[in-house]
N, C-alpha and C positions, 0 to 999 in steps of 0.2 A: 437595763437590757442591752445598751449599746455603748461602746466606747470607740471613738475614731481617732486615729493618729494620722495626720495628713502631711505628706512631704512633697514639695515641688521638685521635679527633676528626677526623683528616684521612686517615690511611692508614698502611700498613705497607709495608716494602719489602724485597725479597730480592735479593742480589747474584748468586745462582746459581739455576738451575732446580732443580726437584724439592723445593722447600722445603715444610716442613710448615705446617699451618694453626695460627697462634698468635694469631689475631685475638681481641680481648678484648670481651666483652659484659657489660652489666649483668645482675643477677639470675641469674647463672650459678653452678652448683655444680661445682667441679672434682673429678673422681673419679679417683684414681690406683689402679688395680686391680692385683691380683697375677696374674702369669702362672702357668700350670700347672707342676707339678714343683717340685723343691727349689731350682732356680736355679743359676747358675754360681758357681764359687768366687770369693772376693774377689780382684780384680785385684792382681797383684804387680809391684813395680818391680824392675828389674834391678840389678846391682851397680855399674854405671857411669852416667854422665850421658847417654850416647847410644850407639848401636850402634857396634861396632868397625869395621863396614863402611861407616861414613859419615864425612864430613869429610875431614881431611888425614892419616889414618892410612895406614900402608903397605898394609894390606888394601884400603882404599878406593881408593888410587891404582892398585893392581893391577887392580881391577875397572874403574876408569875407563879404563885403557889397553886392556883387552879390548873395552869398549864402543866405544872410539874407532876400532877396526879395523873398517871398513865392512862387509866380507863377513861377519865374525862377528856384527856388530850386526844385520844383516838376519836371520840365523838366530835370534838371540836374540829379536828382535821377534816372529817367527812362532811360536817356541816358547812365549814368554810368553802370546801370545794363545790358543794351543791349550790351555795349562795352565789359564788362567782359565775358558775356556768348558767344558772337560772337567770341571773341579772343580765348576762351577756345576751342570752337568747331572747329575753324580753326587749332588748334593744336591737333585735333583728340581726344579731351576729350569729351566723351559722356555725357555732362552735364545733359540734360533733361532726358535721359534714366536712369542715376544713381540716379537722384532725384526721379524719378517715382518709382524705385525699393524700395527706403526707405519708401516713403509715402504709398505704397501699401503693406507693410510688416506688421508683427505683433509687430512692435516696440512700439506700444501704450501700450501693456501689461507691457513692461519693464519700461515705464515712471511711471506707477502707483506704482511700487516697489521702485523707486529711489527718487521720489519727496518728499521733506520735506515741508509740508504745513505750517509749522510755520516759515519758513525762511523769513526774511524781506529784500527786495532788496534795495541796496543803490540807491539814487535818480538818479545818472548818468546812471545807468543800465536800466532805464525805458525809455530812449530816443530813437527815431528812429536811426537806425544804419545800415551801409552797405546796404542802400537802402531798408531796411525792416522797416515798420512802428512800429513793435513790437520789433525791435532790435533783440537780440539773444534769446528772449523769444517767439520763434515761430518754428513750425515744418518745414516751408520752409527754414529758415536760417540753421537749423540743418541738413536737408536733402541735402542742397547744399554745406555744409562745405567741404566734401571730394573733389569734383571736383574743388572747389575754391582753395583749397590747392594745388592741382595738377597744376592748372593754375599759381599760384604764383611761383612754381618751374620752370615752362617753361619760364615765363617772366624773371626770374633771370638768367637762363642759356639758352638763345635763340638758341645758336649754338649746343645744345645737340641733338643727333640723334633721341631721343624719349622722351616721357614723363617720362618713367621709369628711363632713364639715368639722366635726369634733376633732378628728385626727389632724386635719389641716390647721386648725387653730392651735392645738397643743404643739405640734411639730413646728409650725410656722413661727410661733412666738419664740420658741427656743432657738431656731435657726436664725431668726432675725436678730435676736440679742447677740448671738455669736458673730453674725456678720458685722454688727456695729463695732466690735472691738478688734477684729482681726485686720491685718494689713490687706488692703484691696489688691487682688491679683491684677497684673498688667492687662489693660484692655477691657476691664470689667467695671461697671458702674451700677449702683442701685437705682431702680426706677420705681418710685413709690415705696411705701413701707407699711404693710398691714397684713398680718396673719399668714397668708399662704406664700410659701417660698418656692419659686420656680426658676428654672434657667432655660433660656432660649439661645441657641447658637446660630450665628450667621451662616449661610450656605457655604461661604468661603473659609470658614474657620478651620484651622489646622489642628491636628491632634497635639496635645501637650505630652510631655514625658512624665507628668504628674500621675501618680498611681495611688490606689487605696489598698491597704492591707487589713483584713479582718482577723482579729486575734481573740481567742476565747479559751477558757479552761475546759469547756465542754465540747468534745468532738461531735456530739449529737446536735447541739445548736449550730455549730459550724457547718455540719453536713446539710442541715435543712436550709440554712441561709444560702450556701453555695448552690444547692440544687435549685432553689427558687431563682437565683440570679442567672444560672445557666439557661433557664427557660426563657429569659428575656433576650437572649442572643445579642448581648452587648459585645462590642468590638474589643474593648479593653476590660477584661474581667478583674474583679477584686481578687487579690491574693489572700487566701485564707490560711491562717497559721494557728496551730494548736499549741498554746503556750500559756504560761502564767503571767498575768499582767503586772505582777510585782517584780518579775525578773524575766523580761521578754527575750533577752539575748540579741535584741536589735541594736544597731550602732547608735552611739551617743550623738547628740547635736545634729540629728538628721531629719527632724520633722518640723512642720510649720504649725500644725494644729492637732491637738488631742481633745477629743470630745467623748465624755463618759455620760451615757444616758441611762438612768435608773439602775445603776450598778452599785453605788456605795451603800445604799440601805440594805443590800443583801450581804454585806461584808462586816466582819468584826473590825473594831477600831484599828488594830494593828495592820490589817490588810488594806484599809483605806489609806493609812499613812504610807504603806508600801507602794500603793498605786500612784499616789501623789508624788512621792520621791522618784519613782521610775519615770513618770511623765516629765518631771523637771530634767532628768538626765537625757531623755530622748529629744526634747525640744531644742531647736536652734535658738540663739539669742534673738529676742523679739518674738519668739513663738508664743502661741496662745493655748491655754487649757480652758475648755468650756464644759462645765458639768451641770447636768440637769437631773433633779431627783426630788423626792418628797421634801417639803419645806417644814421645819419644826414650827415656824411662825404662822403657818397657814391657819386661818380662822376655821376653815372647813374641817381640817384634820383635828384641830384642838377641840372641836365641838361634836366629834363622832359619838354615836350612842355607845353605851357600855357593851352591848351585844356585838356591834361591828368592830370596835377596837380590840375586844377580847379575841374574836375570831381571827382578826388580822395578825395579832401578836402570836397566835398559836401556830401560824405558818411562816413567820418571819423571825427566826431565832436571834438575829442580831440587830433588831430594830431599836432596842434601848441603847445599844452602843452607838449606833448611828446618830440618834437624837441627842445624846449626851456629848458627842464629839464636836468641838468647835472647828468646823471644816475650814472656815476662812483663816483661822490662826494656824491650822495645820499646813495650809498652802503657803502662808507667809514663812513659817519655819523651814519649809523645804527650799525657800529662796525666791518664791514668786513675788512679784510686785503688782501694783494696780489691781488688787483683789476687790471685786465688786460682786454683790449678790442682789438679785431682784426676783420678785414673784412674777413668773411669766404665765401662770394660770392659777386658778383658785387653790390648787393642791401642790404645785411644784415651783421650785426656784431654779434659776440658772445662775451659777457662780462662774465668773470668768477671772483670769489672771494671766500675766505674761512673764516670760523669762527676761530679766534685764539684759541690756546690751553690754 
């Protein structure tokens, strides 16, 4: 769902909407606070490299054949959507209310400012996706992105006492892992290290020239993200760019951090390779890529029930390609070094790497 490219002095950029604020400022103290409760159990890896329901296994081929049968696929798509919404609302996520608020807002004015009418979409992006016939090129998909993301966090940390705590744990673990491997900004230091990632600035802190650029293929997702951010009345707004993450048109060697969150499992293998290669081009020497997404080695994902993994695959057309791709090797082939992968919650991994000096 989010990809962030951060550059000091000029700007930072994100390849997907909904990205977190990772802009860097001088004279800042980074505070990583603990969430309430005892926290989730240590994430566990399964006994195999990837789920048996993925790739070219007999089980995967059977599920693929079921999905290929159009009448059955239509039922699966509807069932998957109902399961997602019902599960979210059972967790006290006001899915329909949040969606309605977006669709009845003035977000459409932002859309006209952001959309690049000359952008050519790659073929894979025009397919039905996540139970939406228009994929990510629709208002409904964009309006439901936030409650869907909240639901992802609750499914990952079911023992969390609230949606807020689950979201803090999932995001905090990912951000903490990223913070461990990137070069510390001048004047910043970590204070503690557990789950929730926050930043506090001294009253005398001066604005840095660091900026964030949010970049996405979907002008709908960008418009929703930009509209939400404008409501926060921030002094330095994110620059939102409608472009292809495989060929951004942004200058080479100009970013310090690129972070892709829940993006790659939505892409075919060739697009993932393109994203990684473009990230390498954009990063300065010593720059960091941090990717968080589903982990093929997750014990939880490997042990999903047949009903759940069948419904999931029916709305994720490139899931098999994602699980079959050796992401770490792809990053190495692009030129990255210090490639490391770690489970940061029971369902997701964070993979980090750097551009050599």
